[in-house]
C-alpha positions in Angstrom: 23.5 3.9 16.4 20.0 5.5 17.0 16.9 5.3 14.2 13.7 7.3 14.1 11.0 5.6 12.1 8.7 7.9 10.9 4.6 5.9 11.0 2.1 8.7 10.1 -0.7 6.4 10.4 -1.8 2.4 11.0 -1.2 1.7 7.2 2.7 1.4 7.5 2.2 -0.5 10.9 1.7 -4.2 9.5 4.2 -3.9 6.5 7.1 -2.7 8.9 6.8 -2.6 12.4 5.3 -6.0 12.3 7.6 -7.6 10.1 11.5 -8.6 11.0 12.3 -5.0 10.2 12.5 -4.4 13.9 14.3 -7.0 14.8 17.0 -6.4 12.3 17.6 -3.5 13.4 17.8 -4.5 17.4 20.1 -7.0 16.0 22.6 -4.5 13.9 22.6 -2.5 17.1 20.1 0.5 16.5 18.7 1.9 19.3 14.5 2.4 17.2 12.7 5.4 18.4 9.1 5.3 16.9 8.0 8.9 15.9 4.6 8.3 15.3 0.7 9.4 14.9 -0.9 6.4 15.9 -3.5 6.1 18.7 -2.5 4.7 22.3 -4.0 1.2 21.3 -1.7 0.8 18.5 1.3 1.5 20.9 0.1 -0.7 23.3 -0.2 -3.8 20.7 3.6 -3.2 19.0 4.7 -3.2 22.6 3.1 -6.3 22.7 5.1 -7.5 19.9 8.3 -6.0 20.3 8.6 -5.4 24.1 11.0 -3.4 24.9 12.6 -3.5 21.6 11.8 0.0 20.3 13.3 2.2 23.1 11.2 5.3 22.8 7.6 6.2 21.6 6.9 10.0 20.3 4.2 11.3 18.8 4.9 13.9 15.9 3.0 17.3 16.9 -0.1 18.3 15.0 1.3 19.9 11.6 -1.7 22.0 9.4 -0.4 23.2 6.2 -1.0 27.4 5.4 -3.1 27.7 2.4 -0.5 28.7 0.2 1.6 25.4 1.0 -1.4 23.4 0.2 -2.0 25.5 -3.3 1.7 25.3 -3.7 1.6 21.4 -3.0 -1.0 20.3 -4.9 -0.3 22.3 -7.7 3.4 20.6 -7.7 1.0 17.4 -7.5 -0.9 18.3 -10.8 2.1 19.3 -12.8 4.0 16.2 -12.0 1.3 13.7 -13.2 1.1 16.0 -16.4 4.5 15.4 -16.9 4.4 11.8 -15.6 1.6 11.0 -17.9 3.7 12.3 -20.8 7.3 10.6 -20.2 5.7 7.1 -19.4 3.1 7.7 -22.5 0.0 7.0 -19.7 -2.9 9.0 -20.3 -4.5 6.9 -16.9 -2.0 8.5 -14.6 -4.1 11.7 -14.6 -6.7 9.8 -13.2 -4.8 9.8 -9.8 -5.9 13.4 -9.7 -8.6 13.9 -7.3 -10.2 16.7 -8.5 -13.6 16.3 -7.4 -14.8 18.1 -4.2 -17.9 18.6 -2.5 -16.9 21.6 -0.4 -16.5 25.2 -1.9 -12.9 26.3 -0.2 -11.5 22.7 -1.6 -12.9 23.2 -4.9 -11.5 26.5 -5.6 -7.7 25.5 -4.2 -8.7 22.8 -6.4 -8.9 24.9 -9.2 -6.1 27.4 -8.8 -4.1 24.3 -8.3 -5.0 22.7 -11.6 -4.4 26.1 -13.7 -1.1 26.3 -11.5 0.0 23.1 -12.1 -0.3 23.4 -15.8 1.9 26.7 -15.9 4.3 25.0 -14.5 4.0 21.8 -15.4 5.7 23.2 -18.9 9.0 23.2 -17.7 10.8 20.3 -15.3 13.0 23.6 -13.6 9.7 25.4 -12.4 8.6 22.1 -10.7 11.7 21.8 -9.1 11.7 25.8 -7.8 8.2 25.5 -6.4 8.9 22.3 -4.7 12.1 24.3 -3.1 9.4 27.2 -2.4 7.1 24.6 -0.8 10.2 23.2 1.3 10.6 27.1 2.4 7.1 27.5 3.7 7.4 24.5 5.7 10.4 25.5 7.8 8.6 28.5 8.4 5.4 27.1 10.2 5.5 27.3 14.0 5.3 23.5 14.0 9.1 22.7 12.9 10.1 24.8 16.1 8.8 21.7 17.9 10.1 19.5 15.8 13.4 20.9 15.4 14.0 20.7 19.5 12.5 17.5 19.4 15.2 16.3 16.8 18.0 18.0 18.6 17.0 15.8 21.7 16.9 12.8 20.3 20.2 13.2 18.2 19.4 10.1 15.6 21.9 8.8 13.2 19.3 8.3 10.9 15.3 9.2 9.9 13.2 6.6 8.0 9.8 7.7 6.5 7.3 4.6 6.5 4.8 6.2 4.5 6.1 9.0 1.8 2.9 10.4 1.3 1.9 11.5 4.3 2.1 15.2 4.7 2.8 15.3 8.6 6.4 14.0 7.4 7.2 16.8 5.2 8.5 19.0 8.5 10.5 16.5 9.7 12.6 15.3 6.7 12.9 19.6 5.8 14.7 20.1 8.8 16.4 17.0 8.8 18.2 17.8 6.1 18.9 21.4 6.7 20.4 20.0 10.2 22.3 17.2 8.1 20.4 14.2 9.8 20.9 11.3 6.7 17.4 10.2 5.8 15.4 8.1 3.5 12.0 7.0 2.7 10.8 3.3 1.6 8.4 3.6 -1.3 4.9 2.0 0.2 3.3 0.4 -2.3 4.5 -1.3 -6.0 2.3 1.4 -7.5 3.3 4.8 -5.7 5.7 6.3 -8.0 3.7 7.8 -10.9 1.1 9.2 -8.5 3.1 12.5 -8.0 3.1 12.3 -4.3 6.6 12.1 -3.2 6.4 15.4 -0.9 10.2 15.3 0.2 13.5 14.8 -0.8 15.4 12.5 0.7 19.4 11.2 0.8 18.2 7.5 -0.2 15.2 5.8 -1.7 14.4 2.4 -0.7 12.1 0.4 -3.9 11.1 -2.9 -4.0 12.7 -3.6 -7.7 14.9 -2.7 -10.5 11.4 -1.9 -11.8 10.7 0.5 -9.5 13.9 2.0 -9.4 14.0 2.7 -13.2 10.8 4.2 -13.2 11.9 6.7 -10.4 14.6 7.9 -12.4 12.5 8.8 -15.1 9.8 10.8 -13.3 12.1 12.3 -10.7 15.6 12.9 -13.2 17.0 15.0 -10.4 17.1 12.0 -7.6 20.4 10.2 -8.2 20.5 6.8 -9.3 23.2 5.9 -6.5 20.3 7.3 -3.7 18.1 4.5 -5.2 18.4 1.2 -3.2 16.6 -1.4 -4.4 15.8 -3.7 -1.1 12.3 -5.4 -1.5 10.1 -5.0 1.1 9.1 -6.6 4.2 5.4 -7.5 4.0 5.5 -10.6 1.8 7.8 -12.3 5.0 4.8 -13.3 6.9 3.7 -16.2 4.6 7.1 -18.0 5.5 6.7 -18.2 9.4 5.0 -21.2 10.8 4.2 -19.1 13.8 1.4 -17.2 11.7 0.3 -20.8 10.3 -2.8 -22.9 11.1 -3.7 -26.1 9.6 -6.6 -26.3 7.3 -9.0 -28.1 9.9 -8.4 -25.4 12.5 -8.6 -22.4 10.5 -11.4 -23.8 8.9 -13.3 -25.1 12.0 -12.6 -21.5 13.7 -14.7 -19.6 10.6 -17.2 -21.8 9.7 -15.7 -22.6 6.4 -16.5 -26.5 5.0 -12.7 -28.3 4.7 -14.4 -30.6 1.9 -14.8 -27.6 -0.5 -12.5 -25.8 -2.6 -12.3 -22.3 -1.0 -12.3 -19.1 -3.9 -11.3 -16.2 -1.8 -12.8 -12.7 -3.0 -10.9 -10.0 -2.1 -12.2 -6.7 -2.3 -10.5 -2.7 -3.1 -11.3 0.3 -0.8 -14.0 2.8 -1.8 -12.0 3.9 -4.9 -14.0 0.8 -6.9 -17.4 1.4 -6.4 -18.9 -2.0 -7.9 -16.9 -4.8 -5.8 -20.8 -5.6 -4.3 -22.0 -6.0 -7.6 -19.1 -8.6 -8.6 -19.5 -10.3 -5.5 -22.7 -10.9 -6.5 -22.2 -12.3 -9.9 -19.7 -14.4 -8.7 -22.4 -15.8 -6.3 -24.8 -16.2 -8.9 -22.3 -18.2 -11.3 -21.7 -20.4 -8.4 -24.8 -21.6 -7.5 -25.6 -23.1 -11.0 -23.3 -25.8 -9.8 -24.7 -28.5 -7.8 -24.3 -28.3 -4.2 -22.0 -30.9 -3.4 -19.3 -29.3 -6.3 -20.0 -25.9 -5.6 -16.9 -24.0 -4.4 -17.5 -21.8 -1.1 -16.4 -18.1 -1.0 -14.1 -16.5 1.2 -14.3 -13.0 1.3 -12.0 -10.4 2.8 -12.7 -7.0 2.7 -10.5 -3.9 2.3 -8.9 -3.3 5.5 -9.8 0.7 5.3 -13.1 -0.2 4.2 -15.5 -0.2 6.9 -18.7 0.9 4.8 -21.6 -1.5 4.7 -21.7 -1.6 0.8 -21.4 -5.4 0.9 -24.0 -5.8 3.8 -27.1 -7.0 1.3 -25.0 -9.6 -0.7 -23.6 -11.1 2.6 -27.0 -11.5 3.8 -28.1 -13.1 0.7 -26.1 -15.8 0.4 -24.9 -16.9 3.7 -24.4 -20.6 3.0 -22.0 -19.6 0.1 -20.0 -16.5 1.3 -18.4 -16.8 4.4 -16.7 -13.3 5.4 -13.9 -13.2 7.6 -12.9 -9.3 8.5 -9.4 -7.9 8.5 -8.7 -7.4 12.5 -8.4 -3.6 11.9 -9.4 -1.4 14.9 -10.5 2.0 15.2 -9.4 3.7 18.2 -11.7 6.9 17.7 -15.5 5.7 17.3 -15.6 10.0 16.3 -13.3 9.7 13.7 -12.7 7.5 10.6 -9.0 8.3 9.6 -6.1 6.7 8.9 -4.2 7.9 12.0 -7.2 6.1 14.3 -7.2 2.4 12.6 -4.6 0.0 13.0 -4.1 -3.2 12.4 -4.0 -5.9 15.3 -1.0 -8.5 15.4 -3.8 -11.0 14.9 -4.9 -10.3 11.4 -1.1 -11.4 9.8 -2.5 -14.7 10.9 -5.4 -14.0 9.2 -4.1 -13.3 5.8 -1.5 -15.9 5.7 -3.9 -18.5 6.5 -6.7 -16.9 3.9 -4.0 -17.3 1.2 -2.7 -20.5 2.4 -6.2 -22.6 2.6 -7.8 -20.7 -0.7 -7.3 -22.1 -3.9 -7.5 -19.0 -6.0 -7.9 -15.3 -5.5 -10.8 -13.6 -7.7 -10.4 -10.0 -7.8 -9.9 -6.2 -9.3 -6.3 -5.7 -9.8 -5.5 -6.4 -6.1 -2.4 -6.9 -4.8 -3.8 -9.7 -3.6 -2.2 -11.3 -6.5 1.2 -11.2 -5.4 0.3 -12.7 -2.3 -1.0 -15.6 -3.6 2.0 -15.7 -5.8 3.9 -16.4 -2.5 2.4 -19.8 -2.4 2.1 -20.3 -6.2 -1.7 -19.8 -6.1 -3.3 -18.5 -9.0 -5.7 -15.3 -9.3 -8.4 -14.1 -11.6 -8.8 -10.6 -12.6 -12.2 -9.0 -13.0 -12.4 -7.6 -16.4 -15.6 -6.3 -17.0 -17.5 -3.1 -16.6 -20.5 -4.3 -14.2 -23.2 -1.3 -15.0 -22.8 1.0 -17.5 -22.1 3.8 -17.6 -19.4 2.9 -15.5 -18.0 5.6 -13.4 -14.6 3.4 -13.1 -13.8 1.7 -16.0 -11.7 -1.9 -16.3 -9.4 -0.8 -18.8 -8.5 2.2 -17.1 -7.6 0.2 -14.1 -5.6 -2.2 -16.1 -3.8 0.8 -18.1 -2.6 1.9 -14.8 1.5 2.2 -15.1 2.0 -0.6 -12.8 0.1 -3.0 -15.0 2.7 -2.9 -17.4 4.9 -4.9 -15.8 2.4 -7.9 -16.9 3.1 -7.1 -20.5 4.3 -10.0 -21.9 3.8 -12.4 -20.0 0.2 -15.0 -18.9 1.0 -13.4 -14.7 -3.2 -14.2 -14.0 -6.8 -15.1 -15.5 -8.7 -13.1 -16.7 -12.5 -13.1 -16.4 -14.1 -11.0 -18.9 -17.8 -10.8 -18.4 -20.1 -12.6 -16.0 -20.2 -15.9 -18.1 -16.9 -16.4 -17.6 -16.9 -17.2 -13.8 -18.0 -20.7 -13.9 -15.2 -21.6 -16.3 -12.4 -20.1 -15.3 -13.2 -21.1 -11.5 -13.5 -24.5 -12.6 -10.3 -24.3 -14.4 -8.0 -22.6 -11.7 -9.5 -25.1 -9.1 -8.9 -27.9 -11.5 -6.0 -27.4 -13.0 -4.3 -23.7 -11.5 -1.2 -24.1 -13.5 -2.9 -22.8 -16.3 -4.1 -20.1 -14.9 -1.8 -17.0 -14.9 1.2 -19.6 -15.4 3.9 -16.9 -15.5 2.8 -15.6 -11.8 6.2 -16.3 -10.3 7.7 -14.6 -13.4 5.3 -11.3 -12.8 6.3 -11.9 -8.9 10.0 -11.5 -9.5 9.5 -8.3 -11.5 7.6 -6.6 -8.8 9.9 -7.6 -5.5 13.3 -8.2 -5.3 13.6 -11.9 -4.3 14.4 -13.9 -2.2 11.4 -12.1 -0.3 12.7 -14.0 3.5 15.6 -11.5 3.2 13.9 -7.9 2.4 13.9 -6.8 6.0 17.7 -7.7 6.2 18.5 -5.9 3.2 16.9 -2.5 4.3 18.4 -3.0 7.6 22.4 -3.6 6.0 21.3 -0.4 3.5 20.6 1.5 6.6 23.7 0.5 8.6 26.0 0.8 5.6 24.5 4.9 5.0 25.0 5.4 8.7 28.3 4.6 9.1 29.8 5.6 5.2 31.4 9.7 5.5 
């Protein structure tokens, strides 16, 4: 059997391509083809990891939507956000609409999309009709002829999209569906369902959990529940593999951390969260009130795709307190700063695993890293105050996002509700970790299918069954 994996950018590489997923496909007798838009150095890195387990690397042709297609897509997204906020009774869903723009053309496009989206949101059937119209415009695009010829030559048994939000995958799925090629998509992250960026219709949808399946059924009622497969996600499998683990002594010596001190991991978000540097400085100032011998150290890990210099001032101000271990994500072209040019090295898996393994607590603003630490049953402290007023990003909105409703009724994390909370809550997490977010494993088990080690195998088993069924 032959499977084509769609890898539109570097973000999909770490969670799927570096995981056990490729090995499991090989063991299930799949010939694996990478249909991608990632740079040559990323391909070389993948070949180092997997050798000849992937039979072919084929670049996805460049695809640029026509103006009408773009208006249709954005109108559908706006309409679905309105629908989703109503269906899920959650007004924060509308914050995922990026209605701001510096360019005149994009501003006009977004205003048109908002008006059209509002109108079609009045009836769900109108949204579905617009989605069919969008697909027809995609199929009429000149690029689809190239893609159709390539798929005909490849003749795959299955096509799996590893990042459902990427526009460049839309024509591939449209052609696959037209030609009867079985296809599916993973839902890439735990917060993706309400964001209205599921661009294509698939034969199958591979989700993290029963909770995600339920949400998908609510906001996409046209999807048959039998098409939704709960398989988990491979991204947590790395934590169980000795090949990625270093001893605490070796890891700390390599990165100039003090093995005699407790370690706080401060994990940052991307630029969507503008006040991360202020939070980091608040933590530093709080720790400085503790006597040096008893003072914990901070291991700072920035968001891999945040290449800004916004933390530089804080890091230079507290060089003995904060040790920065940057994710090993690389930019293939200095001329571009796009997701297609940024990719993770295989080494970054080890950096992340050892960061979690050898830190005692993680502090962040609503980050998925809470789940990474929960794998090792370690506590997370969520930042829960606005560091400046007026604030362009309110924490009440952040924790109002749909995916945080999964914490309802359980104590999944600890909360730092103001600057004065740091000292006490950090001390509790370091001295009595069981009282900070005691229900963290219960939360994790709601978010992703257990056991975590089996998720690649779950996905491959489902695909194998789909390929062989009539």
